[in-house]
C-alpha positions, -999 to 999 in steps of 0.1 A, spaced: 11 461 663 36 462 694 71 444 692 94 441 718 126 419 727 137 400 761 165 378 768 153 341 771 180 318 788 164 286 768 179 300 739 212 311 748 231 285 731 217 297 696 227 331 705 192 341 699 168 366 719 132 356 725 108 380 708 72 390 714 49 410 694 10 419 700 -13 412 670 -48 412 662 -58 447 680 -34 434 707 -57 407 720 -29 382 711 9 380 721 31 357 703 64 347 719 89 336 688 122 328 680 136 347 649 173 336 632 187 343 599 176 363 568 164 366 532 134 358 513 129 323 522 112 316 554 106 284 576 78 290 602 76 262 625 45 256 648 50 230 676 21 206 684 0 202 712 10 213 749 44 218 737 66 249 729 87 265 703 118 253 720 113 218 703 123 235 673 156 250 686 178 224 665 161 230 632 165 270 637 204 267 643 206 241 612 181 262 588 191 297 593 222 300 572 196 296 541 163 303 556 150 332 579 140 307 605 112 313 632 96 293 657 66 307 678 43 300 708 8 291 694 -12 313 720 -23 291 753 8 273 755 45 284 761 49 322 766 21 335 741 -15 344 751 -46 354 738 -76 373 754 -102 348 745 -121 317 755 -121 300 721 -92 277 711 -105 266 680 -83 257 646 -101 285 632 -86 307 655 -53 298 656 -48 300 617 -64 336 619 -32 341 645 -7 328 624 -20 347 594 -22 380 614 19 368 627 28 363 593 14 396 579 28 417 611 62 406 603 59 407 566 75 370 562 81 363 527 79 332 505 68 311 540 70 274 541 45 264 574 61 235 590 34 223 615 38 195 641 5 174 651 -23 195 659 -4 221 639 -9 200 606 -46 209 611 -39 248 619 -16 248 586 -40 237 565 -68 259 578 -40 286 571 -39 276 537 -76 283 531 -72 319 540 -49 325 505 -24 344 518 1 348 488 31 350 515 28 312 520 46 289 495 44 254 507 31 232 537 53 206 555 31 184 582 50 166 607 35 133 622 0 141 611 -30 134 586 -19 97 594 -57 82 600 -76 99 574 -109 73 561 -100 52 592 -133 40 604 -134 31 644 -154 5 659 -182 11 682 -160 0 708 -133 25 703 -158 53 698 -169 41 734 -136 42 750 -130 77 735 -159 89 746 -157 75 782 -117 89 783 -131 128 774 -150 132 811 -115 118 826 -94 140 808 -117 171 821 -117 163 853 -80 150 858 -60 163 834 -28 165 850 -32 126 855 -51 114 823 -31 135 797 3 123 807 -8 85 805 -25 93 771 8 105 759 27 79 772 1 54 757 0 69 723 28 96 715 61 76 721 80 49 706 98 20 727 129 36 714 119 73 728 145 84 753 132 87 789 144 124 790 122 132 759 93 114 774 97 134 809 104 165 790 69 161 769 51 150 800 63 177 824 52 203 797 17 186 795 14 187 831 25 226 830 -1 234 805 -32 256 815 -56 223 821 -85 242 808 -71 256 773 -53 223 767 -83 204 770 -108 226 748 -77 232 722 -77 191 721 -114 184 718 -115 214 692 -89 199 673 -104 162 673 -136 177 663 -115 195 633 -104 161 620 -138 152 605 -133 183 581 -96 174 575 -108 154 543 -126 183 526 -103 207 533 -72 187 518 -96 183 490 -95 219 479 -58 221 490 -39 248 467 -9 232 480 10 200 477 8 184 509 45 175 523 48 152 553 74 138 573 58 111 593 71 86 619 70 49 619 60 43 655 24 42 643 14 35 608 0 60 583 -29 51 563 -20 62 530 -53 53 511 -67 82 528 -43 106 515 -48 92 480 -81 95 485 -84 134 494 -50 148 481 -62 148 446 -56 186 436 -23 189 444 -11 156 457 11 146 484 48 138 493 54 114 523 90 108 537 89 84 568 114 92 598 125 55 614 129 47 650 110 77 663 79 85 685 56 118 677 84 144 682 112 136 657 125 171 660 138 163 689 144 125 691 161 122 657 173 160 649 197 149 625 176 125 604 149 149 607 167 178 592 180 159 563 147 149 552 132 185 558 160 197 536 153 171 508 114 183 509 123 218 506 143 213 477 121 190 459 94 216 465 
């Protein structure tokens, strides 16, 4: 394990330094922010094609009561991995190794979007350091059945995404991830990050994530944690699926109004308040 610290201008307003650590026999290098101390940890995991800076507001808000940590997942931001496999299972192993390498205590994992899948797969590894799971705008379509026409549209979209990622991916984001109220500067930020992602890694990660959604129901049925969720109202959450599959430990869902897929930057004050409430209820 190798650990070193470098300055990061994007976090200067938080008086933080970007830190990096090599894990998994030096095959993975994780870039992260860490602020705060204590026996309770919040570990923030970002969604597809974005990065740890989306959690800046949360780190600055929660560090007084929690050891607050946000990482770039490998293949995005400033984290790297010496591999060509970008599955949810590999990401879970990365996060588990990161938790162990930093000896994080009493970890509540906060997983946005795709990282909700990483979060529940991580729970299968039975790391006793993990005490809670909080998903952000995910598990909204459990048990929803797609029509043949919808399946055909999705199947036709993937070759376009693979062959012309930098045009197709932003169009996908614009159609599916923003609310009418989402500010233009946030749309531009997200789309810029998508366009600047490594196209092959981003495509393969998305395909593997979509494939994993077929497994989510089974994983949730065996989850040894209550599933806590903060979901946004720009797109409905079909709770029947949660009721059907979160029977072992149950679920707790709180809605945030007037936000697209990125509530931590679209409505940070509302988001922080709701997350605070969930943590107190856990």
